C-alpha positions as CSV (number, residue, x, y, z in Angstrom):
1,M,17.3,0.2,-0.3
2,D,17.1,2.2,-3.5
3,I,14.0,4.4,-3.3
4,N,13.6,4.0,-7.1
5,I,12.8,0.3,-6.6
6,L,10.0,1.3,-4.2
7,I,8.7,3.9,-6.6
8,E,8.7,1.5,-9.5
9,T,6.9,-1.1,-7.4
10,A,4.2,1.3,-6.4
11,K,3.8,2.6,-9.9
12,K,3.3,-1.0,-11.2
13,A,0.8,-1.7,-8.4
14,R,-1.1,1.5,-9.2
15,E,-1.7,0.2,-12.8
16,N,-3.7,-2.7,-11.2
17,A,-6.0,-0.5,-9.2
18,Y,-9.7,-1.2,-9.6
19,T,-11.4,2.2,-9.5
20,P,-14.6,2.3,-11.5
21,Y,-16.2,5.0,-9.4
22,T,-13.5,7.6,-8.8
23,N,-10.8,6.6,-11.3
24,Y,-8.3,7.6,-8.6
25,K,-5.6,5.0,-8.8
26,V,-3.2,4.5,-5.9
27,G,-0.3,2.1,-5.5
28,C,2.1,1.4,-2.7
29,A,5.2,-0.5,-1.8
30,L,5.8,-1.7,1.7
31,L,9.4,-2.6,2.7
32,T,9.9,-5.1,5.5
33,K,13.0,-5.1,7.7
34,S,14.0,-8.4,6.1
35,G,14.2,-6.6,2.8
36,K,11.0,-7.9,1.2
37,I,8.8,-5.6,-0.7
38,F,5.0,-6.0,-0.8
39,S,2.9,-4.0,-3.3
40,G,-0.7,-3.0,-3.0
41,C,-3.4,-1.1,-5.0
42,N,-6.7,0.4,-4.1
43,I,-9.9,-1.6,-4.8
44,E,-13.2,0.2,-5.0
45,N,-16.8,-1.0,-4.8
46,D,-20.1,0.9,-4.7
47,G,-20.4,0.6,-0.9
48,I,-18.2,1.6,2.0
49,M,-16.0,-1.4,1.9
50,S,-13.4,-0.1,-0.6
51,I,-9.8,-1.1,0.3
52,C,-6.9,1.3,0.2
53,A,-3.6,0.3,-1.3
54,E,-1.7,0.3,2.0
55,R,-4.1,-2.1,3.6
56,V,-3.7,-4.5,0.7
57,A,0.1,-4.4,1.1
58,F,-0.1,-4.9,4.9
59,S,-2.5,-7.8,4.4
60,K,-0.2,-9.5,1.9
61,A,2.9,-9.0,4.1
62,I,1.2,-10.2,7.3
63,S,-0.4,-13.2,5.6
64,E,3.1,-14.3,4.6
65,G,4.5,-13.9,8.2
66,E,6.1,-10.5,7.9
67,K,5.4,-8.1,10.8
68,D,8.5,-5.9,11.0
69,F,8.3,-2.9,8.6
70,E,10.9,-0.4,7.5
71,C,8.8,2.0,5.4
72,I,5.8,2.4,3.1
73,L,5.7,4.5,-0.1
74,V,2.3,5.5,-1.5
75,L,1.7,7.0,-4.9
76,G,-1.5,8.6,-6.2
77,R,-1.8,11.5,-8.5
78,K,-0.8,15.1,-7.6
79,R,-3.6,15.3,-5.0
80,R,-2.5,14.7,-1.4
81,I,-3.4,11.3,0.1
82,T,-4.3,10.8,3.7
83,I,-2.9,7.5,5.2
84,Y,-3.7,7.9,8.9
85,L,-5.3,4.5,9.1
86,S,-2.3,2.8,7.6
87,L,0.0,4.6,10.0
88,W,-2.2,3.4,12.9
89,I,-2.0,-0.2,11.5
90,L,1.8,0.1,11.2
91,S,2.0,1.3,14.8
92,T,0.0,-1.6,16.2
93,I,1.6,-4.5,14.4
94,H,4.6,-5.9,16.1
95,D,5.9,-9.2,17.6
């Protein structure tokens, strides 16, 4: 897989982020072992139930029957992003 495809997918997803409170947009591309790519963006609300881009991509993939993942690429701005929860999700999903 060409990493540039994952980067472009994550950039496009990042444009769709809904971030009225922080204006911190994140996009990601999740590659499955079958070669499918699922994108995700962060979605904020004014409570604690905001959704990170990675969880959106995982939800889309799993809802379409994909459970074997190759890698995930996450793009924010220059600031470092912590994705420990997504790594935990990735480690617990398997057939």
